C-alpha positions in Angstrom: 0.0 0.0 0.0 2.8 2.3 0.8 4.6 1.4 -2.4 1.5 2.1 -4.4 1.2 5.5 -2.7 4.8 6.4 -3.5 4.3 5.3 -7.1 1.2 7.3 -7.5 2.9 10.3 -5.9 5.8 10.0 -8.3 3.4 9.9 -11.2 1.6 13.0 -10.0 4.9 14.8 -9.7 5.9 13.8 -13.2 2.6 14.8 -14.6 2.9 18.2 -12.8 6.4 18.7 -14.2 5.3 18.0 -17.8 2.4 20.4 -17.3 4.9 23.1 -16.2 7.2 22.6 -19.2 4.3 23.0 -21.6 2.8 26.1 -20.0 2.0 28.7 -22.6 4.5 31.6 -22.9 3.1 35.1 -23.2 4.5 36.8 -26.3 4.0 40.0 -28.3 3.5 39.8 -32.0 3.1 42.0 -35.1 2.1 41.3 -38.7 4.9 41.0 -41.3 4.4 43.9 -43.7 6.5 44.9 -46.7 7.8 48.5 -46.7 9.1 50.8 -49.4 12.7 51.9 -49.1 15.3 53.6 -51.2 17.2 50.9 -53.2 20.9 50.9 -52.3 23.8 49.4 -54.2 26.3 47.7 -51.8 29.8 47.0 -53.0 33.2 46.6 -51.4 36.4 48.5 -52.0 39.8 49.4 -50.9 41.3 52.8 -49.9 44.1 54.6 -51.6 45.5 58.1 -51.1 44.2 61.0 -53.0 47.6 61.4 -54.6 50.6 59.2 -54.1 54.2 59.9 -55.2 57.1 57.5 -55.2 60.4 59.2 -54.8 64.1 58.5 -55.2 67.4 60.4 -55.7 68.4 61.6 -59.1 72.1 60.8 -58.2 73.8 57.9 -56.6 75.5 58.0 -53.2 75.6 57.0 -49.6 72.6 57.8 -47.3 73.7 60.1 -44.5 70.4 61.4 -43.1 66.7 60.3 -43.0 64.3 62.9 -41.7 61.1 60.9 -41.2 59.7 57.5 -40.2 56.9 55.6 -41.8 53.5 56.9 -40.8 54.7 60.4 -40.0 53.1 63.4 -41.6 55.2 65.5 -44.0 54.8 69.1 -45.2 55.2 70.0 -48.8 58.8 70.9 -49.4 60.1 69.1 -46.2 63.4 67.3 -46.3 63.1 63.5 -46.5 66.7 62.4 -46.8 70.1 63.4 -48.0 73.2 61.8 -49.5 76.9 62.3 -48.5 77.7 65.4 -50.6 81.5 65.4 -50.4 82.3 64.0 -53.9 79.7 66.3 -55.5 81.1 69.3 -53.6 84.5 68.5 -55.0 83.1 68.3 -58.5 81.5 71.7 -58.1 84.7 73.2 -56.9 86.6 71.8 -59.9 83.9 73.1 -62.3 84.0 76.5 -60.7 87.7 76.7 -61.1 87.5 75.7 -64.8 84.7 78.2 -65.4 86.7 81.0 -63.8 89.7 80.1 -66.1 87.6 80.0 -69.2 85.9 83.3 -68.3 89.4 84.9 -68.0 90.5 83.5 -71.3 87.3 84.7 -73.0 87.7 88.2 -71.5 91.3 88.6 -72.7 90.6 87.2 -76.2 87.5 89.3 -76.6 89.5 92.4 -76.0 92.0 91.3 -78.6 89.3 90.4 -81.0 87.6 93.8 -80.7 91.0 95.4 -81.6 91.3 93.0 -84.6 94.3 91.3 -83.0 92.7 87.8 -82.7 91.1 85.7 -85.4 87.5 84.9 -85.5 88.1 81.2 -85.3 90.1 81.7 -82.0 87.2 83.8 -80.6 84.6 81.2 -81.6 86.7 78.5 -79.9 87.0 80.3 -76.6 83.3 81.3 -76.7 82.3 77.7 -77.1 84.7 76.7 -74.4 83.2 79.2 -72.0 79.7 77.9 -72.8 80.8 74.3 -72.1 82.4 75.3 -68.8 79.1 77.0 -67.7 77.1 74.0 -68.6 79.5 71.7 -66.8 79.4 73.9 -63.7 75.6 74.0 -63.8 75.5 70.1 -64.2 77.7 69.6 -61.1 75.8 72.2 -59.1 72.5 70.4 -59.9 74.0 67.1 -58.8 75.0 68.6 -55.5 71.5 70.0 -55.0 70.0 66.6 -55.8 71.8 65.0 -52.9 68.9 66.3 -50.8 65.4 64.8 -51.4 62.3 66.9 -50.6 58.6 65.9 -50.5 56.7 67.5 -53.4 53.3 67.2 -51.6 51.9 67.4 -48.1 50.9 63.9 -46.8 52.0 60.8 -44.9 55.1 58.7 -45.5 53.8 55.3 -46.5 57.0 53.6 -47.3 60.7 54.0 -46.4 63.0 51.5 -48.2 66.4 52.6 -47.0 68.5 53.0 -43.8 71.4 55.4 -43.0 74.7 54.2 -44.4 73.3 52.4 -47.4 74.7 53.1 -50.9 72.0 53.5 -53.5 71.9 54.0 -57.2 70.1 56.9 -58.9 66.4 56.5 -59.8 65.7 53.8 -57.1 62.3 54.4 -55.6 62.9 54.5 -51.8 60.0 56.6 -50.5 56.3 56.7 -51.0 54.4 59.8 -49.8 50.6 60.0 -50.0 48.1 62.8 -49.6 45.5 61.3 -47.4 43.7 64.5 -46.2 41.3 63.2 -48.8 41.2 59.5 -49.8 39.7 57.6 -52.7 37.9 54.3 -52.3 38.2 52.0 -55.3 35.2 49.9 -55.9 33.9 47.7 -58.8 30.2 48.2 -59.8 28.6 45.3 -61.8 27.6 46.1 -65.3 23.9 45.8 -64.7 24.1 48.4 -61.9 26.2 51.0 -63.6 23.2 52.8 -65.0 22.2 53.7 -61.4 25.6 55.3 -60.7 26.4 58.9 -61.6 29.4 61.2 -60.9 28.7 63.4 -57.9 26.3 60.8 -56.3 26.5 60.5 -52.5 27.9 57.3 -51.0 28.2 56.1 -47.5 31.5 54.4 -46.7 31.9 52.1 -43.8 35.5 51.3 -42.8 35.4 48.3 -40.5 38.9 48.5 -39.2 38.1 51.9 -37.5 34.4 51.1 -37.1 33.4 54.4 -38.7 31.0 55.6 -41.5 32.0 58.5 -43.8 30.2 60.4 -46.5 31.8 60.5 -49.9 31.0 61.5 -53.5 31.5 59.5 -56.6 34.5 61.1 -58.3 35.4 58.8 -61.2 33.5 56.2 -63.2 35.6 54.0 -65.5 34.7 53.4 -69.1 36.2 49.9 -69.5 34.8 46.8 -67.8 37.0 44.2 -66.3 36.8 41.3 -68.8 36.7 38.7 -66.0 34.0 40.2 -63.7 32.2 42.5 -66.1 32.4 45.3 -63.5 33.4 48.9 -63.9 35.9 50.7 -61.7 34.4 53.5 -59.6 36.2 55.9 -57.2 34.6 57.6 -54.2 36.3 60.6 -52.8 36.1 60.9 -49.0 37.4 63.6 -46.6 39.6 62.2 -43.9 39.5 64.3 -40.8 42.1 63.2 -38.3 43.8 61.0 -40.9 42.0 58.0 -39.5 41.6 56.3 -42.9 44.8 54.9 -44.3 45.6 53.5 -47.7 45.1 49.7 -47.9 42.1 49.6 -45.6 38.9 47.9 -46.9 35.5 49.5 -46.9 31.8 48.8 -47.6 30.2 51.3 -49.9 26.4 52.0 -49.9 25.3 54.0 -53.0 21.8 55.4 -53.3 20.4 54.4 -56.7 17.4 56.8 -56.8 15.1 53.8 -57.0 12.7 52.3 -54.5 12.1 48.7 -53.6 9.6 46.7 -51.4 11.4 44.9 -48.7 10.5 43.0 -45.5 12.2 44.3 -42.3 12.1 43.0 -38.8 13.2 44.6 -35.5 16.9 43.8 -34.9 16.1 42.3 -31.5 13.9 39.6 -33.0 16.7 38.0 -34.9 18.4 35.2 -33.0 21.5 33.1 -33.9 22.1 29.4 -33.9 25.4 27.8 -32.8 26.4 27.8 -36.5 25.7 31.6 -36.6 22.7 31.1 -38.9 19.9 33.6 -38.3 16.3 32.7 -37.3 13.1 34.3 -35.9 10.0 32.9 -34.3 6.6 33.1 -36.0 3.3 32.5 -34.3 0.6 30.1 -35.5 -2.6 31.8 -34.1 -4.7 28.7 -34.7 -2.4 26.3 -32.9 -1.2 28.9 -30.4 2.3 27.7 -31.0 5.6 29.4 -31.9 7.7 28.0 -34.7 11.4 28.6 -35.5 12.0 30.1 -38.9 15.4 30.4 -40.5 15.9 33.6 -42.5 18.5 35.2 -44.8 19.4 38.8 -43.9 20.2 41.8 -46.0 21.0 45.4 -45.2 20.5 47.2 -41.9 17.7 49.7 -42.2 17.7 52.0 -39.1 16.9 49.8 -36.1 15.6 47.0 -38.3 17.2 44.3 -40.5 16.1 43.4 -44.0 14.9 39.8 -44.4 15.7 38.6 -47.9 14.1 35.2 -47.6 12.3 33.1 -45.0 9.4 35.4 -44.1 6.2 36.3 -46.1 3.9 39.3 -45.8 0.9 38.6 -43.5 2.7 36.1 -41.2 2.8 36.8 -37.5 6.2 37.7 -36.1 7.0 37.3 -32.4 8.7 40.5 -31.3 8.9 40.0 -27.5 9.3 36.9 -25.4 11.2 35.0 -28.2 14.2 34.3 -26.0 12.1 31.9 -23.9 10.9 29.9 -27.0 11.8 26.7 -28.8 10.3 25.2 -31.8 6.6 24.3 -31.1 6.4 26.0 -27.7 2.8 26.8 -26.7 2.1 30.6 -26.6 -0.4 33.1 -25.5 -0.8 36.0 -27.8 -0.8 39.5 -26.3 
C-alpha cells in the first residue's frame, strides 16, 4: 500500500512537471508587412591616397640622413633624406675653377678680337669653351643640389625603403608619400548596376577597421569593364579628418540608386542566432497557439531594423517579444 502511494505520488509529480514545461509563454506579435525603401547598391572597395608619389634620388651615393619615419606626416617641401655630398662638392669646386679660367681666357681674347688682334676662329673657340664650362658647372651644381630629397606634396610617409649608411643608385624608388587628407575608395560596380551610378552621387563608406562611417561622393567612373568580372571601376572621394583612414584599408560602400524597392524588415532584437551563426526568428501560429522557429536570410541594416531577404512572407505573425524563452513548437499566449 505504501509502495502504491509512492508510485502514485511519483506519477503525479511527473505529470505536474510536464504540465509546467508546456505552460504557454506570453508573447508580443506583429504582422509582417513589406515596406518601401530607397534601393541601395552595396559594393566593397579598398582605400588609396588622393595622390601618391614614389620618390628616389636623381644621383647615386651614400645615405647620411633620414628625416622621417613611416606613418609620420610631412609638409610640402620638407626634407626627406640626403646623401653624403662630399664628392659632389669637389666636382662643383673643380667646375667653378674651370669656369673661372675659361671666363678669364674669354675676356682677354674678346678684347684682342675687338681690336682685330685675334682671329674669328680663335674667338669662336674660346666662346664655345666658356659655354661648355658654364654647362658643366651647372650640371655639377645640380648634382650637388640633388643630394637632398624633398617631398613634393603634403601627406604621410607610407614607405621608407632605406637605412642610413646604405649606398644606393640613382632612380631607385625608396620613399612613397601619399596625400590622405582626402582619400579615394576604389570599388567595382557590376555592369547591370552601372546605369544607377552617376558622378557626384553621394555614397556612405563604412571602414570596419576603425568602425566608422564616412560620407563621400563618386568622383570617377571607369569606361572599360574588367573582362573577368564585367564590372566597372568607380572611385569615391572621402574627406579624412584626423587622418584615421589609411591606404590599404577595406571598406563597404552604400550608394543610393534613386530607385525604390519593397522589402521586409524586422526589429533587430527579433533576430536570434544558432550555434552555427545562422539567423532565425519565431513566428506564431494563431490557430495552434504555438511558436515555430524560422530560418531567415538577412540583407542590409535599415535604421533599427534588418532586411529579411528570404524566410518570411507578408501577412505572417512575427513574435517580437518573449522570443528568448521559446523553442520550436512552444505553446504561446498572444498578447
